[in-house]
C-alpha positions as CSV (number, residue, x, y, z in Angstrom):
1,M,119.1,114.9,61.3
2,T,121.9,115.0,63.9
3,A,121.0,117.0,67.0
4,T,124.2,118.7,68.3
5,R,122.8,121.8,70.0
6,E,124.4,122.0,73.4
7,L,122.1,122.8,76.3
8,T,122.5,126.3,77.7
9,D,122.7,126.9,81.4
10,E,119.3,128.5,81.4
11,K,117.7,125.4,79.6
12,A,119.6,123.0,81.9
13,D,118.3,124.7,85.0
14,T,114.7,123.9,84.0
15,T,115.4,120.2,84.5
16,Q,117.2,120.4,87.8
17,V,115.8,119.8,91.3
18,T,117.1,120.3,94.8
19,P,120.5,118.5,95.1
20,V,120.3,115.4,97.2
21,M,123.0,115.0,99.9
22,V,123.8,111.9,101.9
23,V,125.9,112.3,105.0
24,V,127.3,109.3,107.0
25,D,128.9,109.7,110.4
26,D,128.5,107.8,113.6
27,E,128.5,111.0,115.7
28,E,125.1,112.6,115.9
29,A,126.6,116.0,116.6
30,I,128.4,115.9,113.3
31,L,125.2,114.9,111.5
32,A,123.2,117.6,113.1
33,S,125.8,120.3,112.2
34,L,125.9,119.2,108.6
35,R,122.1,118.9,108.3
36,S,121.8,122.5,109.6
37,L,124.5,123.8,107.3
38,F,123.2,122.3,104.1
39,R,119.5,122.8,104.8
40,R,120.3,126.5,104.8
41,A,122.2,126.1,101.6
42,G,119.2,124.5,99.8
43,Y,120.1,120.8,99.8
44,S,117.8,117.9,100.5
45,T,120.0,116.4,103.3
46,H,119.7,112.8,104.5
47,A,121.9,111.7,107.5
48,F,122.8,108.2,108.6
49,Q,124.9,106.8,111.4
50,R,125.4,103.4,109.6
51,G,126.8,102.8,106.2
52,P,124.3,100.0,105.3
53,D,121.4,102.3,105.9
54,A,122.9,104.9,103.6
55,L,123.5,102.3,100.9
56,D,119.9,101.2,101.1
57,F,118.8,104.9,100.6
58,I,121.1,105.7,97.6
59,S,120.0,102.5,95.9
60,R,116.5,104.0,95.8
61,V,117.2,107.7,95.6
62,P,120.3,108.7,93.6
63,A,122.4,111.2,95.5
64,D,124.3,114.2,94.1
65,V,126.7,114.5,97.0
66,I,127.9,111.8,99.5
67,I,129.9,112.8,102.5
68,S,131.4,110.0,104.7
69,D,133.5,109.7,107.8
70,L,136.1,107.0,107.8
71,R,136.0,105.5,111.3
72,M,132.5,104.0,111.9
73,P,131.2,100.7,113.4
74,V,129.6,98.0,111.3
75,M,131.1,99.3,108.0
76,T,134.1,101.5,107.6
77,G,134.0,104.7,105.5
78,V,136.3,103.0,102.9
79,E,134.0,100.0,102.7
80,F,131.0,102.3,102.4
81,L,132.5,104.5,99.7
82,D,133.6,101.5,97.7
83,R,130.1,100.2,97.5
84,A,128.6,103.6,97.1
85,S,130.8,104.4,94.1
86,G,129.4,101.3,92.4
87,I,125.7,102.1,93.3
88,N,125.9,105.8,92.6
89,P,128.9,106.5,90.4
90,Q,127.8,110.0,89.4
91,A,127.7,111.4,92.9
92,V,130.4,113.8,94.2
93,R,132.0,111.7,97.1
94,I,133.8,113.5,99.9
95,I,135.7,112.1,102.9
96,L,135.3,114.0,106.1
97,S,137.9,112.8,108.7
98,G,140.7,113.6,111.0
99,Y,144.4,114.1,110.2
100,E,145.4,110.8,111.6
101,D,143.6,109.0,108.8
102,K,145.7,110.6,106.1
103,A,147.2,107.4,104.7
104,V,143.8,105.8,104.4
105,V,142.4,108.9,102.8
106,M,145.2,109.0,100.2
107,D,144.6,105.3,99.3
108,A,140.8,106.0,98.9
109,L,141.5,109.0,96.7
110,S,144.0,107.1,94.5
111,R,141.3,104.4,94.0
112,S,138.7,107.0,93.0
113,L,136.5,106.0,95.9
114,A,136.3,109.7,96.8
115,H,136.9,112.9,94.9
116,H,137.8,115.2,97.8
117,Y,139.0,115.2,101.4
118,V,137.9,117.6,104.1
119,L,139.7,117.8,107.4
120,K,137.8,117.9,110.7
121,P,137.0,120.4,112.0
122,W,135.9,122.0,108.7
123,E,135.1,125.6,107.9
124,D,131.5,126.0,106.8
125,G,132.2,128.4,104.0
126,V,135.0,126.3,102.5
127,L,133.0,123.1,102.6
128,R,130.0,124.8,100.9
129,E,132.2,126.3,98.2
130,L,133.9,123.0,97.6
131,I,130.6,121.2,97.1
132,H,129.1,124.0,95.0
133,H,132.2,123.9,92.6
134,A,132.2,120.1,92.4
135,L,128.5,120.1,91.4
136,E,129.1,122.7,88.8
137,Q,131.9,120.6,87.3
138,L,129.7,117.5,87.4
139,A,126.9,119.4,85.6
140,G,129.3,120.5,82.9
141,Q,130.5,117.0,82.4
142,R,127.0,115.7,82.1
143,R,126.1,118.4,79.5
144,S,129.3,117.5,77.5
145,R,128.3,113.8,77.6
146,L,124.8,114.6,76.4
147,T,126.2,116.7,73.5
148,E,128.6,113.9,72.6
149,I,125.9,111.3,72.5
150,L,123.5,113.4,70.6
151,G,126.2,114.2,68.1
152,S,127.4,110.7,67.8
153,V,124.2,109.0,66.9
154,A,124.6,108.6,63.1
155,S,121.0,109.7,62.3
156,L,118.7,110.8,65.1
157,P,115.1,111.0,64.0
158,A,114.0,114.4,62.9
159,P,111.8,116.5,65.3
160,P,108.2,115.4,65.1
161,R,106.6,117.2,62.1
162,M,103.1,115.8,61.9
163,H,102.4,116.9,65.5
164,A,103.2,120.5,64.6
165,R,100.8,120.3,61.6
166,V,98.1,118.9,63.9
167,H,98.7,121.8,66.3
168,E,98.2,124.2,63.4
169,V,94.9,122.6,62.5
170,L,93.8,122.7,66.1
171,A,94.7,126.4,66.3
172,R,92.4,127.4,63.3
173,D,89.0,128.8,64.1
174,G,86.3,126.4,63.3
175,S,88.6,123.4,62.9
176,S,86.9,120.0,63.3
177,V,87.7,116.4,64.1
178,A,87.5,115.7,60.4
179,D,90.1,118.4,59.6
180,I,92.5,116.8,62.2
181,A,91.8,113.3,60.8
182,H,92.5,114.5,57.3
183,E,95.9,115.8,58.2
184,I,96.9,112.6,60.2
185,A,95.7,110.4,57.3
186,K,98.6,111.7,55.2
187,S,101.0,109.4,57.2
188,P,100.1,105.7,57.0
189,P,102.6,104.7,59.7
190,I,101.0,107.2,62.1
191,V,97.5,106.0,61.2
192,A,98.4,102.4,61.9
193,K,99.7,103.1,65.4
194,L,97.0,105.6,66.2
195,L,94.3,103.0,65.4
196,R,96.3,100.4,67.4
197,V,96.3,102.7,70.4
198,A,92.6,103.6,70.0
199,N,91.7,99.9,70.0
200,S,93.9,99.0,72.9
201,V,92.6,97.8,76.2
202,Y,93.9,101.0,77.8
203,Y,91.1,103.0,76.0
204,S,88.5,100.2,76.6
205,S,86.4,100.9,73.4
206,R,83.2,99.0,73.2
207,K,83.5,98.7,69.4
208,S,86.3,98.3,66.9
209,I,87.7,101.7,65.7
210,T,88.6,101.5,62.0
211,S,88.8,105.2,60.9
212,V,91.2,108.0,61.8
213,H,88.1,110.2,62.5
214,D,86.7,107.9,65.1
215,A,90.2,107.4,66.7
216,V,90.7,111.2,67.0
217,F,87.2,111.6,68.4
218,F,87.6,108.7,70.9
219,I,91.1,109.7,72.1
220,G,90.2,113.4,72.3
221,T,91.4,116.4,70.3
222,E,93.3,117.8,73.4
223,Y,95.4,114.6,73.5
224,V,95.9,113.6,69.9
225,A,98.7,116.0,69.0
226,G,100.8,114.7,71.9
227,L,100.1,111.1,70.9
228,V,101.1,111.8,67.3
229,A,104.4,113.4,68.5
230,A,105.2,110.3,70.5
231,I,104.3,108.0,67.6
232,E,106.6,109.9,65.3
233,A,109.5,109.9,67.8
234,F,109.3,106.1,68.4
235,H,108.7,105.3,64.8
236,G,111.7,107.4,63.9
237,F,113.9,105.3,66.1
238,S,112.4,102.1,64.7
239,C,113.4,103.2,61.3
240,I,117.0,104.0,62.1
241,T,117.9,101.1,64.3
242,R,118.8,97.6,63.1
243,P,115.9,95.2,62.5
244,E,117.0,92.9,65.4
245,F,116.5,95.8,67.8
246,A,113.1,96.9,66.5
247,A,111.4,94.7,69.1
248,E,113.0,96.7,71.9
249,I,111.6,99.9,70.5
250,D,108.2,98.3,70.3
251,R,108.5,97.1,73.9
252,L,109.3,100.7,75.0
253,W,106.3,102.0,73.0
254,N,103.9,99.5,74.4
255,A,104.9,100.4,78.0
256,A,104.6,104.1,77.1
257,V,101.0,103.7,75.9
258,S,100.1,101.8,79.0
259,R,101.8,104.2,81.3
260,S,100.4,107.3,79.6
261,A,96.8,106.1,79.9
262,I,97.3,105.7,83.6
263,A,99.0,109.1,83.9
264,K,96.2,110.7,82.0
265,R,93.6,109.4,84.4
266,I,95.6,110.5,87.4
267,A,96.3,114.0,86.0
268,E,92.6,114.6,85.2
269,Q,91.7,113.9,88.8
270,W,94.8,115.5,90.4
271,H,93.9,118.7,92.3
272,G,96.0,121.6,90.9
273,C,97.3,119.8,87.8
274,A,97.3,122.6,85.3
275,S,97.8,120.6,82.1
276,P,96.8,116.9,82.0
277,E,97.7,117.0,78.3
278,A,101.4,117.8,79.1
279,V,101.5,115.0,81.7
280,Y,100.1,112.6,79.1
281,V,102.9,113.6,76.6
282,A,105.6,113.4,79.2
283,A,104.4,109.9,80.2
284,L,104.5,108.8,76.6
285,L,108.0,110.2,76.0
286,Q,109.7,109.7,79.4
287,D,111.7,106.7,78.2
288,I,112.6,108.0,74.8
289,G,116.1,108.4,76.1
290,Q,116.3,104.6,76.2
291,A,115.7,104.5,72.4
292,A,118.4,107.1,71.9
293,L,120.9,105.1,74.0
294,L,120.0,102.0,72.0
295,C,120.7,103.8,68.7
296,F,123.9,105.3,70.2
297,D,125.5,101.9,70.9
298,P,123.2,98.9,70.2
299,E,125.7,96.3,71.4
300,K,126.4,98.2,74.7
301,Y,122.6,98.6,75.2
302,A,122.0,94.9,74.5
303,A,124.7,93.9,77.0
304,F,123.3,96.2,79.6
305,R,119.8,94.8,79.2
306,A,121.1,91.2,79.2
307,G,123.0,91.8,82.4
308,R,120.1,93.4,84.3
309,G,117.1,91.6,82.7
310,V,113.8,93.1,81.5
311,L,112.2,93.1,84.9
312,H,115.0,95.3,86.4
313,G,115.7,97.2,83.2
314,M,117.1,100.6,83.2
315,D,118.4,102.2,86.4
316,G,119.9,105.7,86.5
317,N,122.9,104.8,88.6
318,A,123.7,101.7,86.6
319,E,123.2,103.5,83.3
320,C,125.6,106.3,84.3
321,A,128.2,103.7,85.1
322,H,127.6,101.9,81.8
323,F,126.9,104.7,79.3
324,G,128.1,107.8,81.1
325,I,124.6,109.2,81.2
326,S,121.1,108.1,82.3
327,H,118.1,107.7,80.0
328,D,116.1,110.4,81.8
329,A,118.8,113.0,81.2
330,M,119.2,111.7,77.6
331,G,115.5,111.9,76.9
332,A,115.3,115.4,78.4
333,A,118.2,116.6,76.2
334,L,116.6,115.1,73.1
335,L,113.2,116.7,73.7
336,D,114.9,120.0,74.5
337,S,116.7,119.8,71.1
338,W,113.3,119.2,69.5
339,N,112.0,122.3,71.3
340,F,109.4,120.6,73.4
341,P,107.8,122.8,76.1
342,P,110.0,123.2,79.3
343,D,107.5,121.6,81.6
344,I,107.5,118.4,79.5
345,V,111.4,118.4,79.3
346,A,111.5,118.9,83.1
347,G,109.0,116.1,83.8
348,V,111.0,113.7,81.7
349,S,114.2,114.7,83.4
350,M,112.7,114.2,86.9
351,H,110.8,111.0,86.4
352,H,113.3,109.0,88.6
353,K,114.3,111.9,90.9
354,R,113.1,113.8,93.9
355,T,110.0,115.7,92.8
356,G,109.9,118.5,95.3
357,G,106.2,118.0,95.5
358,T,105.7,119.0,91.9
359,A,102.6,117.5,90.3
360,M,103.9,116.3,86.9
361,P,106.9,114.2,88.1
362,Q,104.8,112.8,91.0
363,I,102.1,111.7,88.6
364,L,104.7,110.2,86.2
365,Q,106.3,108.2,89.0
366,I,103.0,106.9,90.3
367,A,101.9,105.9,86.8
368,D,105.3,104.2,86.2
369,I,105.0,102.2,89.4
370,L,101.4,101.2,88.6
371,E,102.3,100.2,85.0
372,R,105.3,98.1,86.0
373,G,103.6,96.6,89.0
374,N,106.5,97.3,91.3
375,S,108.5,100.1,92.8
376,D,112.0,98.7,92.2
377,Y,113.0,101.6,90.0
378,P,114.6,104.8,91.6
379,H,111.8,107.2,92.6
380,D,110.9,109.8,95.2
381,P,109.9,107.9,98.4
382,A,107.3,110.6,98.9
383,V,105.1,109.1,96.2
384,D,105.0,105.6,97.9
385,E,102.1,106.6,100.1
386,L,100.1,107.8,97.1
387,V,100.5,104.7,95.0
388,E,97.9,102.5,96.7
389,Q,95.5,105.5,96.9
390,W,95.7,105.9,93.1
391,R,95.7,102.2,92.4
392,E,92.3,102.0,94.1
393,R,91.0,105.0,92.3
394,I,91.9,104.2,88.7
395,M,93.0,100.6,88.3
396,N,91.0,97.4,87.8
397,G,92.1,93.9,88.6
398,T,94.1,93.5,85.3
399,G,96.2,96.6,85.8
400,A,94.5,98.6,83.0
401,A,93.2,102.1,83.5
402,R,89.4,102.3,83.8
């Protein structure tokens, strides 16, 4: 199957969060004015008087809009935008400066360090409209890129089928663990991975699990359908990629199993989490976009991994520069094309972004940090204070979920 269905605006909106704006100007009055203007417009605005401080921020939190003055101490606006364009290439970059800097502005625009130039003093309505239009164009470009990649992969895996059949069994009155096990047993590849998961350290079984019935009982009927869907998805990519890249799919799968076990424990204890099962599925599938990028261009993917190393791995800003799209957006588009529920699609889309205090992406990010053992990946800084709290509650000395 080749998935080519373009995301509609309505669907795309389910995966979007409050736009992140970064403003850099050495004049506090300018920063205060822009903070006030864009807070009312619904942006998450972060203001800095020094370029290095802003660069540190966008290396951790990808920005949608970057506005910079040109004349600043420590680091000029041109120097800042030059480095910012490398760190956060997908952001809309705007120069805000006086008329006397026109020659410098034209040079920066010609080098694509910035996309727009706004003259001081600006008109609030004009600046708001410029940014709104620029973000709409950027969203359209991203949707086009997603459609291009989805349509260019020679043979994307088919949407998970077994998981739909398991759901059908679960929906029947009087269905039992034996009925579910009987359905799953029809697929030997799924059986093999299901038993492997059930016997893994993350589920801490006291005895060896050798039957599908015992695996379903141990994992839980409320979670098994989502696990089956993830097994099908990763197995599908293993089948269509070249043998030398199968180990990378397996690495992604092992990390997914570890992360999802942690996310499951957190979700079950998280006050107000309406669906721990959905969080579990999202944690399993949040990096499925990496598998899609691997199949889209294996050599490009291998070069990217080699250049960054396994420990640093995939980073949304660097991915956008290398592939033209990030793995979280890629994964959300793929799951949307497979008709996964909107909350799971949104969770996958947001697992490296600002969470807006929403439970699912916060849990996904905490579980990701705990599974990796570091917080180097882009994430919402708001979850940092929660990580140690949850580490103490659900982790043991080896890093496995209790």
